[in-house]
N, C-alpha and C positions, 0 to 999 in steps of 0.2 A: 657753419655749414656752407659748402661751396654752391654757387648758383646752378651748376650743372646737376648736382645731386638733387636740388629742389625740382628742377625740370624733369628729371627721371622719375622722382616720386610722384609728381603730378601726372606724368604719362602713365605710370602704373595704376594710379587711382582712377584715371579715366578708363583704362582697360577693364578694371574691376567693375566699374559702373556699367560698362557696355555688357559685360558678362551677366550682370544681374538684370539688366533691362532688355537686352537683345536689340538695342538701337545701333545699327551699323554705323551711323554717322558719328558716333562717339569715337570709333576707331580712327576716323579721319582727324578728329581733334587731337587724339593721342599722337598721331603723326606730327601734328603741329608742335606739340610739347616736346617730342623727340628732336625736332628741328631746332627748337629753342635750346635744348641740352647740347646739341652738337655746336650751336653757335657759341654757347658758354665755353665749351671745350676749346673752340678756336680762339677764344680770348676777346670776343666782341663785347661791347658794353650792354648794360641792361636794356636800354631802349632798342638797340638793334636785335637783341634776343627776342624781345616781345613782338617787335614788328615782323621778324622772320617767322616766329611761331604763329602769329595771326595770319600772315600771308599763306604759309604752307597749310595750316589747318583749315582756314576758310576756303582756300583754293581747292583743297581736296574735297571738302563738303560740296562745293559748287559743282566740281567735275563729277563726283559720284551721283549727285542729284540729276545732273544733265544726262549722264549715261543711263541711269535707271528710267528716266522718262522717255528716252529714245528707243529703249529696248521693247520688243513686243511683249504684251502682257503674259503672265504665266497662265498656264492652264488652270481651269477651275478644278478643285479637288474632285468634283463629280466626273470630270473627263480625264483625270490623270491616272495613268496605268500604275504608277508607283504607289498610289493611294488605294485604288480599287482594281483588283486583278481581273474583274469581269470586262473591263474595257479592252476592246480588240477581239474578244471572243466571237465566234460565229454561231448564229442561231438560224433555224429554218422556219420560215413563216408560210403556213399553208393557205391562209386567207385573212383578209382584213375585215373588220366589222364596220358598219356604216358610220360609227362615231370616230373612226380613225385609229382604233386600237386593234391589237391582235393578241391572241393567247399563244404562248410558246412554251414548250417543255425545255427547261434549262436547269442543269445541275439537280435533276431529280425533282423539280418542283415546277408548278405552273406560274409563269410570269406574264405580266401585261407589257406588251411592246407598243411603242408609239414611233411614228416616223417623224423625221425632221420637218418642221414647217416649210412649206414651199416645194416639197418633193412629192411626187406621185407615188402612192403606195402600190407595191407590187409583191407578188409572192416570190418565194425562193430564199436563197441564202442572204443573210444580212449580217453586218458586223456591228457589235455593240459599241456605240460612240460615247455614251454618257448614261449615268443613272440619274433619273429625275424622280426623287422620292423613292418609291418602290417599283418604278417602271423603268424598262430598258428603252432608251432612245437609240434607234437603229438606223443605219445607213445601208442602202443596197450595195451589194458587192459587184 
């Protein structure tokens, strides 16, 4: 069997492993295996193939890790509109209780609303920013 065929089989096996585990970094290693296969197609020796595969795969992992660490964090599922359709909806608060909660009618039911720590509670329209348990965390509009 040709060296390039072995590299392509290795790349395919790594992709299958990624699909089974969901580990994105395995795709970067599959890129390294594909680079090894291309090096084999170019006629480079086994050592050059392995070095190129290691450099491309390892470099891709390092770049991916560096990029993900620099990116701002993803939203919490509690504050993500694609997870919870209540996020961004408007509720009207008539008054706040001494404990920092308010009762609002929303979607035909009574909900407990809380304000974001550090903000002064006030009446009026508020936007739902997050769900904390069964309570609505609201921000004034």
